[in-house]
N, CA, C and O atoms as a DFTB+ gen file, in Angstrom:
284 C
 N C O
     1  1     -12.538       8.542      -3.225
     2  2     -11.156       8.906      -3.371
     3  2     -10.659       9.613      -2.114
     4  3      -9.540       9.368      -1.662
     5  1     -11.490      10.491      -1.551
     6  2     -11.075      11.211      -0.354
     7  2     -10.850      10.239       0.801
     8  3      -9.932      10.411       1.603
     9  1     -11.703       9.213       0.873
    10  2     -11.545       8.210       1.928
    11  2     -10.217       7.485       1.825
    12  3      -9.576       7.204       2.838
    13  1      -9.802       7.180       0.599
    14  2      -8.516       6.510       0.383
    15  2      -7.384       7.405       0.858
    16  3      -6.444       6.929       1.494
    17  1      -7.463       8.692       0.559
    18  2      -6.413       9.618       0.994
    19  2      -6.346       9.719       2.511
    20  3      -5.257       9.811       3.078
    21  1      -7.497       9.703       3.171
    22  2      -7.520       9.758       4.630
    23  2      -6.877       8.511       5.211
    24  3      -6.102       8.589       6.164
    25  1      -7.203       7.353       4.631
    26  2      -6.609       6.097       5.104
    27  2      -5.104       6.110       4.894
    28  3      -4.350       5.687       5.771
    29  1      -4.661       6.592       3.737
    30  2      -3.224       6.663       3.481
    31  2      -2.521       7.584       4.476
    32  3      -1.441       7.254       4.966
    33  1      -3.116       8.719       4.776
    34  2      -2.521       9.645       5.736
    35  2      -2.456       9.018       7.126
    36  3      -1.439       9.121       7.813
    37  1      -3.532       8.376       7.531
    38  2      -3.560       7.735       8.854
    39  2      -2.531       6.618       8.922
    40  3      -1.866       6.451       9.945
    41  1      -2.393       5.854       7.850
    42  2      -1.410       4.775       7.812
    43  2      -0.002       5.333       7.921
    44  3       0.840       4.774       8.624
    45  1       0.254       6.431       7.227
    46  2       1.571       7.054       7.303
    47  2       1.917       7.494       8.710
    48  3       3.051       7.322       9.156
    49  1       0.954       8.059       9.410
    50  2       1.171       8.491      10.792
    51  2       1.452       7.291      11.681
    52  3       2.347       7.336      12.524
    53  1       0.692       6.218      11.497
    54  2       0.902       5.011      12.303
    55  2       2.290       4.430      12.066
    56  3       2.973       4.058      13.020
    57  1       2.718       4.345      10.802
    58  2       4.027       3.789      10.502
    59  2       5.148       4.670      11.022
    60  3       6.190       4.162      11.439
    61  1       4.954       5.970      11.004
    62  2       5.990       6.885      11.468
    63  2       6.216       6.767      12.971
    64  3       7.320       7.020      13.453
    65  1       5.181       6.386      13.714
    66  2       5.296       6.327      15.169
    67  2       5.398       4.904      15.710
    68  3       5.602       4.719      16.910
    69  1       5.263       3.913      14.862
    70  2       5.257       2.519      15.322
    71  2       6.676       1.973      15.475
    72  3       7.583       2.334      14.725
    73  1       6.843       1.108      16.451
    74  2       8.110       0.412      16.626
    75  2       8.175      -0.745      15.635
    76  3       7.132      -1.259      15.234
    77  1       9.375      -1.169      15.228
    78  2       9.482      -2.298      14.310
    79  2       8.799      -3.533      14.909
    80  3       8.859      -3.774      16.114
    81  1       8.163      -4.289      14.052
    82  2       7.441      -5.483      14.508
    83  2       7.987      -6.715      13.814
    84  3       8.661      -6.625      12.787
    85  1       7.688      -7.856      14.387
    86  2       8.072      -9.122      13.767
    87  2       7.253      -9.309      12.494
    88  3       6.135      -8.803      12.402
    89  1       7.791     -10.023      11.517
    90  2       7.024     -10.263      10.291
    91  2       5.721     -10.994      10.610
    92  3       5.684     -11.823      11.519
    93  1       4.661     -10.695       9.875
    94  2       3.390     -11.371      10.129
    95  2       3.471     -12.837       9.732
    96  3       4.322     -13.228       8.933
    97  1       2.596     -13.631      10.284
    98  2       2.566     -15.067       9.991
    99  2       1.691     -15.361       8.781
   100  3       1.444     -16.529       8.479
   101  1       1.225     -14.355       8.093
   102  2       0.372     -14.533       6.922
   103  2       0.870     -13.606       5.822
   104  3       1.608     -12.659       6.092
   105  1       0.473     -13.873       4.594
   106  2       0.984     -13.060       3.469
   107  2       0.605     -11.579       3.572
   108  3      -0.464     -11.222       4.067
   109  1       1.497     -10.753       3.100
   110  2       1.273      -9.314       3.067
   111  2       1.392      -8.851       1.622
   112  3       2.373      -9.160       0.945
   113  1       0.407      -8.118       1.153
   114  2       0.467      -7.508      -0.177
   115  2       0.905      -6.064      -0.006
   116  3       0.386      -5.339       0.843
   117  1       1.859      -5.663      -0.816
   118  2       2.340      -4.284      -0.768
   119  2       1.996      -3.627      -2.095
   120  3       2.376      -4.115      -3.159
   121  1       1.279      -2.527      -2.022
   122  2       0.844      -1.826      -3.227
   123  2       1.392      -0.409      -3.217
   124  3       1.116       0.380      -2.314
   125  1       2.171      -0.110      -4.240
   126  2       2.784       1.210      -4.409
   127  2       1.809       2.063      -5.217
   128  3       1.551       1.762      -6.383
   129  1       1.269       3.113      -4.623
   130  2       0.251       3.938      -5.281
   131  2       0.830       5.179      -5.967
   132  3       0.084       6.050      -6.415
   133  1       2.146       5.255      -6.046
   134  2       2.768       6.398      -6.718
   135  2       2.688       6.228      -8.233
   136  3       2.356       5.152      -8.731
   137  1       2.997       7.301      -8.960
   138  2       3.031       7.229     -10.416
   139  2       4.089       6.224     -10.855
   140  3       5.046       5.960     -10.127
   141  1       3.909       5.665     -12.053
   142  2       4.805       4.632     -12.565
   143  2       6.272       5.055     -12.517
   144  3       7.130       4.247     -12.165
   145  1       6.570       6.293     -12.860
   146  2       7.955       6.746     -12.888
   147  2       8.609       6.608     -11.513
   148  3       9.758       6.177     -11.411
   149  1       7.887       6.970     -10.468
   150  2       8.415       6.852      -9.105
   151  2       8.579       5.392      -8.721
   152  3       9.562       5.021      -8.079
   153  1       7.618       4.561      -9.112
   154  2       7.712       3.119      -8.828
   155  2       8.939       2.531      -9.523
   156  3       9.711       1.796      -8.907
   157  1       9.117       2.854     -10.798
   158  2      10.232       2.308     -11.569
   159  2      11.581       2.758     -11.011
   160  3      12.561       2.014     -11.053
   161  1      11.616       3.981     -10.489
   162  2      12.862       4.515      -9.947
   163  2      13.267       3.800      -8.657
   164  3      14.436       3.465      -8.470
   165  1      12.303       3.571      -7.776
   166  2      12.586       2.871      -6.518
   167  2      11.272       2.432      -5.890
   168  3      10.327       3.212      -5.772
   169  1      11.234       1.166      -5.490
   170  2      10.044       0.632      -4.824
   171  2      10.468      -0.484      -3.875
   172  3      11.570      -1.021      -3.982
   173  1       9.604      -0.815      -2.973
   174  2       9.857      -1.904      -2.033
   175  2       9.834      -3.216      -2.800
   176  3       8.940      -3.445      -3.615
   177  1      10.796      -4.065      -2.549
   178  2      10.867      -5.360      -3.214
   179  2       9.553      -6.121      -3.007
   180  3       9.086      -6.265      -1.877
   181  1       8.973      -6.597      -4.080
   182  2       7.726      -7.346      -4.012
   183  2       6.474      -6.499      -4.126
   184  3       5.367      -7.033      -4.199
   185  1       6.637      -5.174      -4.143
   186  2       5.475      -4.283      -4.237
   187  2       4.906      -4.304      -5.650
   188  3       5.638      -4.466      -6.627
   189  1       3.597      -4.138      -5.742
   190  2       2.913      -4.027      -7.027
   191  2       2.602      -2.566      -7.290
   192  3       2.276      -1.816      -6.370
   193  1       2.701      -2.167      -8.539
   194  2       2.345      -0.800      -8.908
   195  2       0.852      -0.727      -9.182
   196  3       0.317      -1.475     -10.001
   197  1       0.181       0.198      -8.474
   198  2      -1.237       0.456      -8.699
   199  2      -1.462       1.925      -8.356
   200  3      -1.815       2.258      -7.225
   201  1      -1.254       2.803      -9.339
   202  2      -1.393       4.236      -9.061
   203  2      -2.713       4.566      -8.357
   204  3      -3.745       3.955      -8.633
   205  1      -2.663       5.517      -7.468
   206  2      -3.809       5.875      -6.638
   207  2      -5.064       6.131      -7.456
   208  3      -6.165       5.794      -7.020
   209  1      -4.914       6.718      -8.631
   210  2      -6.086       7.053      -9.446
   211  2      -6.829       5.830      -9.962
   212  3      -7.973       5.961     -10.396
   213  1      -6.217       4.630      -9.932
   214  2      -6.881       3.425     -10.445
   215  2      -7.229       2.413      -9.360
   216  3      -7.787       1.357      -9.661
   217  1      -6.911       2.714      -8.110
   218  2      -7.164       1.759      -7.022
   219  2      -8.633       1.353      -6.969
   220  3      -8.931       0.165      -6.846
   221  1      -9.549       2.300      -7.057
   222  2     -10.974       1.964      -6.989
   223  2     -11.382       1.056      -8.149
   224  3     -12.171       0.130      -7.959
   225  1     -10.858       1.308      -9.336
   226  2     -11.194       0.487     -10.506
   227  2     -10.605      -0.915     -10.418
   228  3     -11.157      -1.856     -10.989
   229  1      -9.497      -1.062      -9.712
   230  2      -8.815      -2.355      -9.626
   231  2      -8.994      -3.012      -8.259
   232  3      -8.220      -3.896      -7.892
   233  1      -9.997      -2.592      -7.511
   234  2     -10.224      -3.098      -6.158
   235  2     -10.361      -4.614      -6.110
   236  3      -9.979      -5.230      -5.115
   237  1     -10.890      -5.221      -7.146
   238  2     -11.060      -6.677      -7.164
   239  2      -9.725      -7.416      -7.106
   240  3      -9.689      -8.589      -6.734
   241  1      -8.634      -6.754      -7.466
   242  2      -7.304      -7.360      -7.443
   243  2      -6.664      -7.328      -6.056
   244  3      -5.635      -7.966      -5.835
   245  1      -7.254      -6.602      -5.135
   246  2      -6.675      -6.421      -3.803
   247  2      -7.208      -7.496      -2.863
   248  3      -8.412      -7.746      -2.812
   249  1      -6.306      -8.125      -2.125
   250  2      -6.677      -9.195      -1.197
   251  2      -7.695      -8.708      -0.171
   252  3      -7.580      -7.610       0.373
   253  1      -8.669      -9.532       0.071
   254  2      -9.669      -9.220       1.091
   255  2      -9.470     -10.064       2.354
   256  3     -10.216      -9.920       3.323
   257  1      -8.465     -10.941       2.342
   258  2      -8.239     -11.815       3.492
   259  2      -6.902     -11.607       4.159
   260  3      -6.733     -11.998       5.313
   261  1      -5.933     -10.999       3.472
   262  2      -4.620     -10.780       4.040
   263  2      -4.384      -9.323       4.338
   264  3      -5.226      -8.469       4.063
   265  1      -3.234      -9.053       4.900
   266  2      -2.833      -7.681       5.189
   267  2      -2.391      -7.005       3.902
   268  3      -1.610      -7.574       3.139
   269  1      -2.881      -5.801       3.654
   270  2      -2.508      -5.035       2.468
   271  2      -1.932      -3.705       2.931
   272  3      -2.552      -2.990       3.719
   273  1      -0.756      -3.384       2.443
   274  2      -0.083      -2.130       2.780
   275  2      -0.030      -1.276       1.524
   276  3       0.486      -1.709       0.493
   277  1      -0.561      -0.074       1.610
   278  2      -0.501       0.884       0.512
   279  2       0.533       1.945       0.881
   280  3       0.566       2.426       2.013
   281  1       1.364       2.300      -0.074
   282  2       2.291       3.408       0.157
   283  2       2.516       4.168      -1.109
   284  3       3.269       5.142      -1.119
């Protein structure tokens, strides 16, 4: 769990400092790790809800070949 939090923090820093990029040429999975209430209130179009506490249990559902963005 701690490793996931470190990755999320590092990803946030990268996104905050990165310049906009062209869309990738391959599929991107977007996973919203916030609680359901926050997801229902507002989420990125196409994002899937997977609260952080269940990511490890649902790892088999996460693409291993494409780009996956957690937020």
